[in-house]
PDB file of the backbone (N, CA, C, O) and the ligand in Angstrom, with CONECT records:
HET     ZN  A 101       1
ATOM      1  N   MET A   1      81.381   7.768  34.689  1.00  0.00           N
ATOM      2  CA  MET A   1      81.761   6.426  35.161  1.00  0.00           C
ATOM      3  C   MET A   1      82.217   6.489  36.639  1.00  0.00           C
ATOM      4  O   MET A   1      82.998   7.351  37.042  1.00  0.00           O
ATOM      5  N   VAL A   2      81.702   5.560  37.394  1.00  0.00           N
ATOM      6  CA  VAL A   2      82.124   5.503  38.780  1.00  0.00           C
ATOM      7  C   VAL A   2      83.036   4.302  39.003  1.00  0.00           C
ATOM      8  O   VAL A   2      82.647   3.150  38.811  1.00  0.00           O
ATOM      9  N   THR A   3      84.240   4.607  39.406  1.00  0.00           N
ATOM     10  CA  THR A   3      85.154   3.514  39.707  1.00  0.00           C
ATOM     11  C   THR A   3      85.264   3.346  41.200  1.00  0.00           C
ATOM     12  O   THR A   3      85.570   4.289  41.929  1.00  0.00           O
ATOM     13  N   VAL A   4      85.016   2.157  41.638  1.00  0.00           N
ATOM     14  CA  VAL A   4      85.086   1.889  43.079  1.00  0.00           C
ATOM     15  C   VAL A   4      86.466   1.367  43.405  1.00  0.00           C
ATOM     16  O   VAL A   4      86.855   0.280  42.979  1.00  0.00           O
ATOM     17  N   THR A   5      87.196   2.155  44.166  1.00  0.00           N
ATOM     18  CA  THR A   5      88.522   1.715  44.553  1.00  0.00           C
ATOM     19  C   THR A   5      88.522   1.477  46.038  1.00  0.00           C
ATOM     20  O   THR A   5      88.167   2.357  46.821  1.00  0.00           O
ATOM     21  N   SER A   6      88.912   0.315  46.413  1.00  0.00           N
ATOM     22  CA  SER A   6      89.036   0.038  47.841  1.00  0.00           C
ATOM     23  C   SER A   6      90.455   0.341  48.302  1.00  0.00           C
ATOM     24  O   SER A   6      91.385  -0.442  48.110  1.00  0.00           O
ATOM     25  N   ARG A   7      90.576   1.484  48.903  1.00  0.00           N
ATOM     26  CA  ARG A   7      91.886   1.917  49.342  1.00  0.00           C
ATOM     27  C   ARG A   7      92.163   1.474  50.779  1.00  0.00           C
ATOM     28  O   ARG A   7      91.252   1.189  51.557  1.00  0.00           O
ATOM     29  N   SER A   8      93.430   1.429  51.091  1.00  0.00           N
ATOM     30  CA  SER A   8      93.783   1.096  52.448  1.00  0.00           C
ATOM     31  C   SER A   8      93.472   2.286  53.350  1.00  0.00           C
ATOM     32  O   SER A   8      93.249   3.388  52.850  1.00  0.00           O
ATOM     33  N   GLU A   9      93.453   2.095  54.631  1.00  0.00           N
ATOM     34  CA  GLU A   9      93.047   3.149  55.546  1.00  0.00           C
ATOM     35  C   GLU A   9      94.086   4.293  55.620  1.00  0.00           C
ATOM     36  O   GLU A   9      93.773   5.403  56.051  1.00  0.00           O
ATOM     37  N   GLU A  10      95.309   3.999  55.195  1.00  0.00           N
ATOM     38  CA  GLU A  10      96.334   5.052  55.246  1.00  0.00           C
ATOM     39  C   GLU A  10      96.518   5.674  53.866  1.00  0.00           C
ATOM     40  O   GLU A  10      97.373   5.258  53.084  1.00  0.00           O
ATOM     41  N   GLN A  11      95.703   6.666  53.592  1.00  0.00           N
ATOM     42  CA  GLN A  11      95.775   7.281  52.288  1.00  0.00           C
ATOM     43  C   GLN A  11      96.001   8.785  52.422  1.00  0.00           C
ATOM     44  O   GLN A  11      95.928   9.518  51.436  1.00  0.00           O
ATOM     45  N   ASP A  12      96.273   9.237  53.632  1.00  0.00           N
ATOM     46  CA  ASP A  12      96.299  10.682  53.868  1.00  0.00           C
ATOM     47  C   ASP A  12      97.559  11.383  53.378  1.00  0.00           C
ATOM     48  O   ASP A  12      97.480  12.422  52.723  1.00  0.00           O
ATOM     49  N   VAL A  13      98.724  10.813  53.695  1.00  0.00           N
ATOM     50  CA  VAL A  13      99.954  11.492  53.353  1.00  0.00           C
ATOM     51  C   VAL A  13     100.794  10.698  52.360  1.00  0.00           C
ATOM     52  O   VAL A  13     101.032   9.506  52.557  1.00  0.00           O
ATOM     53  N   PRO A  14     101.238  11.353  51.303  1.00  0.00           N
ATOM     54  CA  PRO A  14     102.126  10.652  50.358  1.00  0.00           C
ATOM     55  C   PRO A  14     103.505  10.536  50.926  1.00  0.00           C
ATOM     56  O   PRO A  14     103.933  11.416  51.672  1.00  0.00           O
ATOM     57  N   PRO A  15     104.243   9.454  50.596  1.00  0.00           N
ATOM     58  CA  PRO A  15     105.568   9.272  51.110  1.00  0.00           C
ATOM     59  C   PRO A  15     106.520  10.320  50.520  1.00  0.00           C
ATOM     60  O   PRO A  15     106.411  10.672  49.345  1.00  0.00           O
ATOM     61  N   CYS A  16     107.429  10.801  51.320  1.00  0.00           N
ATOM     62  CA  CYS A  16     108.359  11.809  50.837  1.00  0.00           C
ATOM     63  C   CYS A  16     109.724  11.177  50.550  1.00  0.00           C
ATOM     64  O   CYS A  16     110.006  10.046  50.946  1.00  0.00           O
ATOM     65  N   THR A  17     110.544  11.935  49.860  1.00  0.00           N
ATOM     66  CA  THR A  17     111.858  11.384  49.514  1.00  0.00           C
ATOM     67  C   THR A  17     112.722  11.342  50.781  1.00  0.00           C
ATOM     68  O   THR A  17     112.647  12.224  51.637  1.00  0.00           O
ATOM     69  N   GLY A  18     113.536  10.298  50.869  1.00  0.00           N
ATOM     70  CA  GLY A  18     114.396  10.180  52.040  1.00  0.00           C
ATOM     71  C   GLY A  18     113.791   9.403  53.151  1.00  0.00           C
ATOM     72  O   GLY A  18     114.464   9.081  54.130  1.00  0.00           O
ATOM     73  N   CYS A  19     112.506   9.086  53.019  1.00  0.00           N
ATOM     74  CA  CYS A  19     111.822   8.388  54.082  1.00  0.00           C
ATOM     75  C   CYS A  19     112.408   6.992  54.316  1.00  0.00           C
ATOM     76  O   CYS A  19     112.539   6.553  55.458  1.00  0.00           O
ATOM     77  N   GLU A  20     112.750   6.316  53.251  1.00  0.00           N
ATOM     78  CA  GLU A  20     113.241   4.954  53.396  1.00  0.00           C
ATOM     79  C   GLU A  20     114.551   4.932  54.183  1.00  0.00           C
ATOM     80  O   GLU A  20     114.764   4.083  55.049  1.00  0.00           O
ATOM     81  N   ALA A  21     115.412   5.879  53.861  1.00  0.00           N
ATOM     82  CA  ALA A  21     116.689   5.958  54.573  1.00  0.00           C
ATOM     83  C   ALA A  21     116.446   6.262  56.056  1.00  0.00           C
ATOM     84  O   ALA A  21     117.089   5.688  56.935  1.00  0.00           O
ATOM     85  N   ILE A  22     115.503   7.178  56.311  1.00  0.00           N
ATOM     86  CA  ILE A  22     115.238   7.574  57.668  1.00  0.00           C
ATOM     87  C   ILE A  22     114.530   6.436  58.439  1.00  0.00           C
ATOM     88  O   ILE A  22     114.781   6.202  59.621  1.00  0.00           O
ATOM     89  N   ALA A  23     113.649   5.756  57.721  1.00  0.00           N
ATOM     90  CA  ALA A  23     112.924   4.649  58.365  1.00  0.00           C
ATOM     91  C   ALA A  23     113.875   3.630  58.946  1.00  0.00           C
ATOM     92  O   ALA A  23     113.613   3.035  59.991  1.00  0.00           O
ATOM     93  N   MET A  24     115.003   3.434  58.243  1.00  0.00           N
ATOM     94  CA  MET A  24     116.010   2.496  58.721  1.00  0.00           C
ATOM     95  C   MET A  24     116.591   2.956  60.078  1.00  0.00           C
ATOM     96  O   MET A  24     116.919   2.150  60.949  1.00  0.00           O
ATOM     97  N   GLU A  25     116.697   4.263  60.208  1.00  0.00           N
ATOM     98  CA  GLU A  25     117.348   4.818  61.419  1.00  0.00           C
ATOM     99  C   GLU A  25     116.359   5.205  62.515  1.00  0.00           C
ATOM    100  O   GLU A  25     116.744   5.534  63.637  1.00  0.00           O
ATOM    101  N   LEU A  26     115.071   5.156  62.160  1.00  0.00           N
ATOM    102  CA  LEU A  26     114.045   5.674  63.067  1.00  0.00           C
ATOM    103  C   LEU A  26     113.996   4.889  64.371  1.00  0.00           C
ATOM    104  O   LEU A  26     113.869   5.466  65.451  1.00  0.00           O
ATOM    105  N   SER A  27     114.096   3.573  64.259  1.00  0.00           N
ATOM    106  CA  SER A  27     114.035   2.784  65.486  1.00  0.00           C
ATOM    107  C   SER A  27     115.269   2.958  66.327  1.00  0.00           C
ATOM    108  O   SER A  27     115.194   2.939  67.556  1.00  0.00           O
ATOM    109  N   ALA A  28     116.434   3.132  65.671  1.00  0.00           N
ATOM    110  CA  ALA A  28     117.658   3.401  66.406  1.00  0.00           C
ATOM    111  C   ALA A  28     117.571   4.758  67.065  1.00  0.00           C
ATOM    112  O   ALA A  28     118.021   4.945  68.196  1.00  0.00           O
ATOM    113  N   TYR A  29     116.979   5.717  66.339  1.00  0.00           N
ATOM    114  CA  TYR A  29     116.767   7.073  66.884  1.00  0.00           C
ATOM    115  C   TYR A  29     115.878   6.983  68.126  1.00  0.00           C
ATOM    116  O   TYR A  29     116.139   7.619  69.147  1.00  0.00           O
ATOM    117  N   PHE A  30     114.832   6.180  68.010  1.00  0.00           N
ATOM    118  CA  PHE A  30     113.877   6.020  69.068  1.00  0.00           C
ATOM    119  C   PHE A  30     114.542   5.402  70.313  1.00  0.00           C
ATOM    120  O   PHE A  30     114.182   5.723  71.445  1.00  0.00           O
ATOM    121  N   ASP A  31     115.497   4.529  70.084  1.00  0.00           N
ATOM    122  CA  ASP A  31     116.210   3.914  71.194  1.00  0.00           C
ATOM    123  C   ASP A  31     117.452   4.658  71.621  1.00  0.00           C
ATOM    124  O   ASP A  31     118.244   4.156  72.418  1.00  0.00           O
ATOM    125  N   ASN A  32     117.628   5.886  71.079  1.00  0.00           N
ATOM    126  CA  ASN A  32     118.803   6.697  71.397  1.00  0.00           C
ATOM    127  C   ASN A  32     120.114   6.018  71.066  1.00  0.00           C
ATOM    128  O   ASN A  32     121.083   6.123  71.817  1.00  0.00           O
ATOM    129  N   GLU A  33     120.145   5.325  69.944  1.00  0.00           N
ATOM    130  CA  GLU A  33     121.351   4.584  69.589  1.00  0.00           C
ATOM    131  C   GLU A  33     122.156   5.252  68.492  1.00  0.00           C
ATOM    132  O   GLU A  33     123.181   4.725  68.058  1.00  0.00           O
ATOM    133  N   LEU A  34     121.691   6.419  68.039  1.00  0.00           N
ATOM    134  CA  LEU A  34     122.386   7.125  66.975  1.00  0.00           C
ATOM    135  C   LEU A  34     123.394   8.105  67.540  1.00  0.00           C
ATOM    136  O   LEU A  34     123.244   8.588  68.662  1.00  0.00           O
ATOM    137  N   ASP A  35     124.444   8.402  66.741  1.00  0.00           N
ATOM    138  CA  ASP A  35     125.344   9.439  67.201  1.00  0.00           C
ATOM    139  C   ASP A  35     124.750  10.822  66.889  1.00  0.00           C
ATOM    140  O   ASP A  35     123.695  10.932  66.265  1.00  0.00           O
ATOM    141  N   ALA A  36     125.440  11.855  67.330  1.00  0.00           N
ATOM    142  CA  ALA A  36     124.879  13.208  67.251  1.00  0.00           C
ATOM    143  C   ALA A  36     124.523  13.624  65.834  1.00  0.00           C
ATOM    144  O   ALA A  36     123.476  14.225  65.594  1.00  0.00           O
ATOM    145  N   ALA A  37     125.403  13.298  64.901  1.00  0.00           N
ATOM    146  CA  ALA A  37     125.147  13.678  63.478  1.00  0.00           C
ATOM    147  C   ALA A  37     123.940  12.976  62.933  1.00  0.00           C
ATOM    148  O   ALA A  37     123.112  13.589  62.259  1.00  0.00           O
ATOM    149  N   GLU A  38     123.824  11.688  63.214  1.00  0.00           N
ATOM    150  CA  GLU A  38     122.680  10.921  62.700  1.00  0.00           C
ATOM    151  C   GLU A  38     121.384  11.392  63.375  1.00  0.00           C
ATOM    152  O   GLU A  38     120.339  11.500  62.733  1.00  0.00           O
ATOM    153  N   THR A  39     121.474  11.666  64.660  1.00  0.00           N
ATOM    154  CA  THR A  39     120.294  12.177  65.393  1.00  0.00           C
ATOM    155  C   THR A  39     119.816  13.480  64.785  1.00  0.00           C
ATOM    156  O   THR A  39     118.612  13.671  64.612  1.00  0.00           O
ATOM    157  N   ALA A  40     120.736  14.386  64.455  1.00  0.00           N
ATOM    158  CA  ALA A  40     120.407  15.671  63.858  1.00  0.00           C
ATOM    159  C   ALA A  40     119.739  15.450  62.519  1.00  0.00           C
ATOM    160  O   ALA A  40     118.781  16.141  62.173  1.00  0.00           O
ATOM    161  N   GLN A  41     120.239  14.497  61.773  1.00  0.00           N
ATOM    162  CA  GLN A  41     119.712  14.186  60.445  1.00  0.00           C
ATOM    163  C   GLN A  41     118.257  13.717  60.561  1.00  0.00           C
ATOM    164  O   GLN A  41     117.384  14.168  59.818  1.00  0.00           O
ATOM    165  N   VAL A  42     118.021  12.823  61.488  1.00  0.00           N
ATOM    166  CA  VAL A  42     116.648  12.281  61.654  1.00  0.00           C
ATOM    167  C   VAL A  42     115.725  13.403  62.122  1.00  0.00           C
ATOM    168  O   VAL A  42     114.611  13.551  61.619  1.00  0.00           O
ATOM    169  N   LYS A  43     116.197  14.196  63.093  1.00  0.00           N
ATOM    170  CA  LYS A  43     115.389  15.290  63.624  1.00  0.00           C
ATOM    171  C   LYS A  43     114.966  16.251  62.505  1.00  0.00           C
ATOM    172  O   LYS A  43     113.821  16.694  62.423  1.00  0.00           O
ATOM    173  N   GLN A  44     115.964  16.551  61.638  1.00  0.00           N
ATOM    174  CA  GLN A  44     115.736  17.481  60.548  1.00  0.00           C
ATOM    175  C   GLN A  44     114.659  16.906  59.641  1.00  0.00           C
ATOM    176  O   GLN A  44     113.756  17.622  59.209  1.00  0.00           O
ATOM    177  N   HIS A  45     114.752  15.642  59.360  1.00  0.00           N
ATOM    178  CA  HIS A  45     113.756  14.994  58.511  1.00  0.00           C
ATOM    179  C   HIS A  45     112.376  15.010  59.154  1.00  0.00           C
ATOM    180  O   HIS A  45     111.371  15.286  58.500  1.00  0.00           O
ATOM    181  N   LEU A  46     112.350  14.710  60.442  1.00  0.00           N
ATOM    182  CA  LEU A  46     111.067  14.659  61.148  1.00  0.00           C
ATOM    183  C   LEU A  46     110.366  16.017  61.140  1.00  0.00           C
ATOM    184  O   LEU A  46     109.138  16.096  61.163  1.00  0.00           O
ATOM    185  N   GLU A  47     111.180  17.096  61.106  1.00  0.00           N
ATOM    186  CA  GLU A  47     110.591  18.423  61.160  1.00  0.00           C
ATOM    187  C   GLU A  47     109.691  18.699  59.963  1.00  0.00           C
ATOM    188  O   GLU A  47     108.687  19.401  60.090  1.00  0.00           O
ATOM    189  N   HIS A  48     110.041  18.152  58.806  1.00  0.00           N
ATOM    190  CA  HIS A  48     109.270  18.466  57.612  1.00  0.00           C
ATOM    191  C   HIS A  48     108.549  17.208  57.068  1.00  0.00           C
ATOM    192  O   HIS A  48     107.936  17.256  56.002  1.00  0.00           O
ATOM    193  N   CYS A  49     108.628  16.109  57.794  1.00  0.00           N
ATOM    194  CA  CYS A  49     108.002  14.891  57.259  1.00  0.00           C
ATOM    195  C   CYS A  49     106.966  14.330  58.260  1.00  0.00           C
ATOM    196  O   CYS A  49     107.300  13.747  59.291  1.00  0.00           O
ATOM    197  N   ALA A  50     105.706  14.541  57.891  1.00  0.00           N
ATOM    198  CA  ALA A  50     104.611  14.057  58.768  1.00  0.00           C
ATOM    199  C   ALA A  50     104.544  12.545  58.814  1.00  0.00           C
ATOM    200  O   ALA A  50     104.156  11.956  59.823  1.00  0.00           O
ATOM    201  N   VAL A  51     104.931  11.917  57.699  1.00  0.00           N
ATOM    202  CA  VAL A  51     104.867  10.454  57.621  1.00  0.00           C
ATOM    203  C   VAL A  51     105.753   9.801  58.656  1.00  0.00           C
ATOM    204  O   VAL A  51     105.332   8.887  59.365  1.00  0.00           O
ATOM    205  N   CYS A  52     106.985  10.276  58.738  1.00  0.00           N
ATOM    206  CA  CYS A  52     107.942   9.711  59.687  1.00  0.00           C
ATOM    207  C   CYS A  52     107.619  10.113  61.119  1.00  0.00           C
ATOM    208  O   CYS A  52     107.886   9.372  62.065  1.00  0.00           O
ATOM    209  N   ARG A  53     107.044  11.291  61.260  1.00  0.00           N
ATOM    210  CA  ARG A  53     106.596  11.675  62.622  1.00  0.00           C
ATOM    211  C   ARG A  53     105.551  10.703  63.096  1.00  0.00           C
ATOM    212  O   ARG A  53     105.559  10.266  64.247  1.00  0.00           O
ATOM    213  N   LYS A  54     104.638  10.364  62.185  1.00  0.00           N
ATOM    214  CA  LYS A  54     103.587   9.399  62.545  1.00  0.00           C
ATOM    215  C   LYS A  54     104.159   8.046  62.885  1.00  0.00           C
ATOM    216  O   LYS A  54     103.694   7.375  63.806  1.00  0.00           O
ATOM    217  N   LYS A  55     105.171   7.646  62.137  1.00  0.00           N
ATOM    218  CA  LYS A  55     105.830   6.394  62.409  1.00  0.00           C
ATOM    219  C   LYS A  55     106.411   6.372  63.819  1.00  0.00           C
ATOM    220  O   LYS A  55     106.268   5.407  64.569  1.00  0.00           O
ATOM    221  N   LEU A  56     107.066   7.471  64.139  1.00  0.00           N
ATOM    222  CA  LEU A  56     107.710   7.606  65.466  1.00  0.00           C
ATOM    223  C   LEU A  56     106.632   7.598  66.548  1.00  0.00           C
ATOM    224  O   LEU A  56     106.777   6.966  67.594  1.00  0.00           O
ATOM    225  N   GLU A  57     105.543   8.319  66.263  1.00  0.00           N
ATOM    226  CA  GLU A  57     104.426   8.330  67.192  1.00  0.00           C
ATOM    227  C   GLU A  57     103.894   6.933  67.419  1.00  0.00           C
ATOM    228  O   GLU A  57     103.591   6.536  68.545  1.00  0.00           O
ATOM    229  N   GLY A  58     103.784   6.186  66.315  1.00  0.00           N
ATOM    230  CA  GLY A  58     103.307   4.817  66.418  1.00  0.00           C
ATOM    231  C   GLY A  58     104.205   3.956  67.279  1.00  0.00           C
ATOM    232  O   GLY A  58     103.736   3.125  68.058  1.00  0.00           O
ATOM    233  N   MET A  59     105.520   4.167  67.126  1.00  0.00           N
ATOM    234  CA  MET A  59     106.484   3.423  67.956  1.00  0.00           C
ATOM    235  C   MET A  59     106.289   3.754  69.427  1.00  0.00           C
ATOM    236  O   MET A  59     106.299   2.880  70.294  1.00  0.00           O
ATOM    237  N   GLN A  60     106.107   5.070  69.682  1.00  0.00           N
ATOM    238  CA  GLN A  60     105.911   5.492  71.076  1.00  0.00           C
ATOM    239  C   GLN A  60     104.676   4.873  71.674  1.00  0.00           C
ATOM    240  O   GLN A  60     104.667   4.407  72.813  1.00  0.00           O
ATOM    241  N   ARG A  61     103.604   4.884  70.850  1.00  0.00           N
ATOM    242  CA  ARG A  61     102.340   4.307  71.348  1.00  0.00           C
ATOM    243  C   ARG A  61     102.483   2.807  71.599  1.00  0.00           C
ATOM    244  O   ARG A  61     101.943   2.254  72.557  1.00  0.00           O
ATOM    245  N   LEU A  62     103.231   2.179  70.701  1.00  0.00           N
ATOM    246  CA  LEU A  62     103.449   0.734  70.844  1.00  0.00           C
ATOM    247  C   LEU A  62     104.200   0.441  72.146  1.00  0.00           C
ATOM    248  O   LEU A  62     103.854  -0.468  72.899  1.00  0.00           O
ATOM    249  N   ARG A  63     105.258   1.260  72.384  1.00  0.00           N
ATOM    250  CA  ARG A  63     106.043   1.054  73.581  1.00  0.00           C
ATOM    251  C   ARG A  63     105.221   1.323  74.831  1.00  0.00           C
ATOM    252  O   ARG A  63     105.281   0.579  75.810  1.00  0.00           O
ATOM    253  N   ASP A  64     104.435   2.430  74.775  1.00  0.00           N
ATOM    254  CA  ASP A  64     103.562   2.735  75.930  1.00  0.00           C
ATOM    255  C   ASP A  64     102.610   1.599  76.151  1.00  0.00           C
ATOM    256  O   ASP A  64     102.364   1.183  77.283  1.00  0.00           O
ATOM    257  N   GLY A  65     102.055   1.081  75.021  1.00  0.00           N
ATOM    258  CA  GLY A  65     101.092  -0.007  75.139  1.00  0.00           C
ATOM    259  C   GLY A  65     101.719  -1.236  75.800  1.00  0.00           C
ATOM    260  O   GLY A  65     101.110  -1.871  76.661  1.00  0.00           O
ATOM    261  N   PHE A  66     102.926  -1.555  75.390  1.00  0.00           N
ATOM    262  CA  PHE A  66     103.624  -2.700  75.959  1.00  0.00           C
ATOM    263  C   PHE A  66     103.911  -2.488  77.456  1.00  0.00           C
ATOM    264  O   PHE A  66     103.778  -3.400  78.273  1.00  0.00           O
ATOM    265  N   ALA A  67     104.305  -1.266  77.775  1.00  0.00           N
ATOM    266  CA  ALA A  67     104.585  -0.946  79.187  1.00  0.00           C
ATOM    267  C   ALA A  67     103.339  -1.090  80.023  1.00  0.00           C
ATOM    268  O   ALA A  67     103.383  -1.605  81.140  1.00  0.00           O
ATOM    269  N   GLN A  68     102.222  -0.634  79.478  1.00  0.00           N
ATOM    270  CA  GLN A  68     100.958  -0.728  80.206  1.00  0.00           C
ATOM    271  C   GLN A  68     100.526  -2.179  80.346  1.00  0.00           C
ATOM    272  O   GLN A  68     100.068  -2.619  81.401  1.00  0.00           O
ATOM    273  N   LEU A  69     100.692  -2.922  79.224  1.00  0.00           N
ATOM    274  CA  LEU A  69     100.375  -4.354  79.269  1.00  0.00           C
ATOM    275  C   LEU A  69     101.170  -5.041  80.371  1.00  0.00           C
ATOM    276  O   LEU A  69     100.635  -5.818  81.161  1.00  0.00           O
ATOM    277  N   ALA A  70     102.461  -4.731  80.400  1.00  0.00           N
ATOM    278  CA  ALA A  70     103.326  -5.360  81.390  1.00  0.00           C
ATOM    279  C   ALA A  70     102.855  -5.048  82.770  1.00  0.00           C
ATOM    280  O   ALA A  70     102.809  -5.924  83.633  1.00  0.00           O
ATOM    281  N   MET A  71     102.488  -3.753  83.001  1.00  0.00           N
ATOM    282  CA  MET A  71     102.041  -3.330  84.342  1.00  0.00           C
ATOM    283  C   MET A  71     100.722  -3.991  84.701  1.00  0.00           C
ATOM    284  O   MET A  71     100.533  -4.486  85.812  1.00  0.00           O
ATOM    285  N   HIS A  72      99.789  -3.987  83.703  1.00  0.00           N
ATOM    286  CA  HIS A  72      98.458  -4.461  84.032  1.00  0.00           C
ATOM    287  C   HIS A  72      98.375  -5.989  84.096  1.00  0.00           C
ATOM    288  O   HIS A  72      97.582  -6.561  84.843  1.00  0.00           O
ATOM    289  N   ARG A  73      99.229  -6.630  83.280  1.00  0.00           N
ATOM    290  CA  ARG A  73      99.096  -8.088  83.255  1.00  0.00           C
ATOM    291  C   ARG A  73      99.919  -8.781  84.331  1.00  0.00           C
ATOM    292  O   ARG A  73      99.471  -9.749  84.946  1.00  0.00           O
ATOM    293  N   VAL A  74     101.115  -8.278  84.549  1.00  0.00           N
ATOM    294  CA  VAL A  74     101.993  -8.955  85.500  1.00  0.00           C
ATOM    295  C   VAL A  74     101.592  -8.675  86.933  1.00  0.00           C
ATOM    296  O   VAL A  74     101.561  -9.571  87.778  1.00  0.00           O
ATOM    297  N   ALA A  75     101.279  -7.386  87.194  1.00  0.00           N
ATOM    298  CA  ALA A  75     100.973  -7.027  88.565  1.00  0.00           C
ATOM    299  C   ALA A  75      99.770  -7.779  89.146  1.00  0.00           C
ATOM    300  O   ALA A  75      99.871  -8.349  90.232  1.00  0.00           O
ATOM    301  N   PRO A  76      98.632  -7.790  88.437  1.00  0.00           N
ATOM    302  CA  PRO A  76      97.453  -8.510  88.999  1.00  0.00           C
ATOM    303  C   PRO A  76      97.733  -9.990  89.167  1.00  0.00           C
ATOM    304  O   PRO A  76      97.303 -10.600  90.145  1.00  0.00           O
ATOM    305  N   ARG A  77      98.463 -10.578  88.201  1.00  0.00           N
ATOM    306  CA  ARG A  77      98.755 -12.015  88.308  1.00  0.00           C
ATOM    307  C   ARG A  77      99.517 -12.301  89.601  1.00  0.00           C
ATOM    308  O   ARG A  77      99.231 -13.255  90.325  1.00  0.00           O
ATOM    309  N   ARG A  78     100.492 -11.441  89.860  1.00  0.00           N
ATOM    310  CA  ARG A  78     101.272 -11.668  91.085  1.00  0.00           C
ATOM    311  C   ARG A  78     100.419 -11.567  92.322  1.00  0.00           C
ATOM    312  O   ARG A  78     100.528 -12.368  93.251  1.00  0.00           O
ATOM    313  N   SER A  79      99.541 -10.529  92.312  1.00  0.00           N
ATOM    314  CA  SER A  79      98.708 -10.360  93.514  1.00  0.00           C
ATOM    315  C   SER A  79      97.724 -11.522  93.671  1.00  0.00           C
ATOM    316  O   SER A  79      97.402 -11.957  94.777  1.00  0.00           O
ATOM    317  N   ILE A  80      97.260 -12.007  92.503  1.00  0.00           N
ATOM    318  CA  ILE A  80      96.353 -13.173  92.584  1.00  0.00           C
ATOM    319  C   ILE A  80      97.077 -14.363  93.160  1.00  0.00           C
ATOM    320  O   ILE A  80      96.565 -15.060  94.036  1.00  0.00           O
ATOM    321  N   LEU A  81      98.291 -14.588  92.653  1.00  0.00           N
ATOM    322  CA  LEU A  81      99.095 -15.688  93.173  1.00  0.00           C
ATOM    323  C   LEU A  81      99.343 -15.554  94.669  1.00  0.00           C
ATOM    324  O   LEU A  81      99.241 -16.522  95.422  1.00  0.00           O
ATOM    325  N   GLN A  82      99.674 -14.318  95.085  1.00  0.00           N
ATOM    326  CA  GLN A  82      99.931 -14.080  96.501  1.00  0.00           C
ATOM    327  C   GLN A  82      98.666 -14.334  97.312  1.00  0.00           C
ATOM    328  O   GLN A  82      98.720 -14.914  98.397  1.00  0.00           O
ATOM    329  N   GLY A  83      97.513 -13.892  96.771  1.00  0.00           N
ATOM    330  CA  GLY A  83      96.266 -14.119  97.457  1.00  0.00           C
ATOM    331  C   GLY A  83      95.977 -15.609  97.584  1.00  0.00           C
ATOM    332  O   GLY A  83      95.532 -16.078  98.631  1.00  0.00           O
ATOM    333  N   LEU A  84      96.231 -16.336  96.524  1.00  0.00           N
ATOM    334  CA  LEU A  84      96.016 -17.794  96.579  1.00  0.00           C
ATOM    335  C   LEU A  84      96.923 -18.444  97.589  1.00  0.00           C
ATOM    336  O   LEU A  84      96.504 -19.307  98.361  1.00  0.00           O
ATOM    337  N   LEU A  85      98.195 -18.013  97.577  1.00  0.00           N
ATOM    338  CA  LEU A  85      99.145 -18.577  98.528  1.00  0.00           C
ATOM    339  C   LEU A  85      98.706 -18.326  99.973  1.00  0.00           C
ATOM    340  O   LEU A  85      98.798 -19.191 100.844  1.00  0.00           O
ATOM    341  N   ARG A  86      98.224 -17.095 100.179  1.00  0.00           N
ATOM    342  CA  ARG A  86      97.759 -16.753 101.500  1.00  0.00           C
ATOM    343  C   ARG A  86      96.600 -17.641 101.946  1.00  0.00           C
ATOM    344  O   ARG A  86      96.550 -18.120 103.079  1.00  0.00           O
ATOM    345  N   LEU A  87      95.671 -17.840 101.011  1.00  0.00           N
ATOM    346  CA  LEU A  87      94.518 -18.712 101.297  1.00  0.00           C
ATOM    347  C   LEU A  87      94.967 -20.112 101.622  1.00  0.00           C
ATOM    348  O   LEU A  87      94.483 -20.731 102.570  1.00  0.00           O
ATOM    349  N   LEU A  88      95.922 -20.622 100.807  1.00  0.00           N
ATOM    350  CA  LEU A  88      96.397 -21.980 100.998  1.00  0.00           C
ATOM    351  C   LEU A  88      97.068 -22.152 102.354  1.00  0.00           C
ATOM    352  O   LEU A  88      96.832 -23.127 103.067  1.00  0.00           O
ATOM    353  N   THR A  89      97.921 -21.167 102.695  1.00  0.00           N
ATOM    354  CA  THR A  89      98.635 -21.274 103.943  1.00  0.00           C
ATOM    355  C   THR A  89      97.682 -21.146 105.125  1.00  0.00           C
ATOM    356  O   THR A  89      97.931 -21.703 106.194  1.00  0.00           O
ATOM    357  N   ARG A  90      96.587 -20.407 104.926  1.00  0.00           N
ATOM    358  CA  ARG A  90      95.609 -20.255 105.995  1.00  0.00           C
ATOM    359  C   ARG A  90      94.863 -21.583 106.266  1.00  0.00           C
ATOM    360  O   ARG A  90      94.722 -22.023 107.407  1.00  0.00           O
ATOM    361  N   THR A  91      94.401 -22.185 105.180  1.00  0.00           N
ATOM    362  CA  THR A  91      93.624 -23.419 105.340  1.00  0.00           C
ATOM    363  C   THR A  91      94.481 -24.579 105.811  1.00  0.00           C
ATOM    364  O   THR A  91      94.010 -25.515 106.456  1.00  0.00           O
ATOM    365  N   ASN A  92      95.756 -24.484 105.466  1.00  0.00           N
ATOM    366  CA  ASN A  92      96.627 -25.579 105.933  1.00  0.00           C
ATOM    367  C   ASN A  92      96.876 -25.386 107.390  1.00  0.00           C
ATOM    368  O   ASN A  92      97.583 -26.183 108.006  1.00  0.00           O
TER     369      ASN A  92
HETATM  370 ZN    ZN A 101     109.871  10.847  56.021  1.00  0.00          ZN2+
END
């Protein structure tokens, strides 16, 4: 018998114990908002948990993406505006 199961794309790593507790602190860890003890706890978990490492990686990528978006979107817009202003002041 062939059973067709449509699985989600994330089927590689099973969740480990303690992940939920760490997930709560992961964003705070990422923002350096945890105290030394909590930071050590998260680090220890990350060492043996690929799932949470991936989550952290995802956060990093997201932040990098936003930073790049901000750079690429805001900067050209400003230069376009400046270019337009220059054109306007010239023709006037
Ligand atoms: Zn974990």
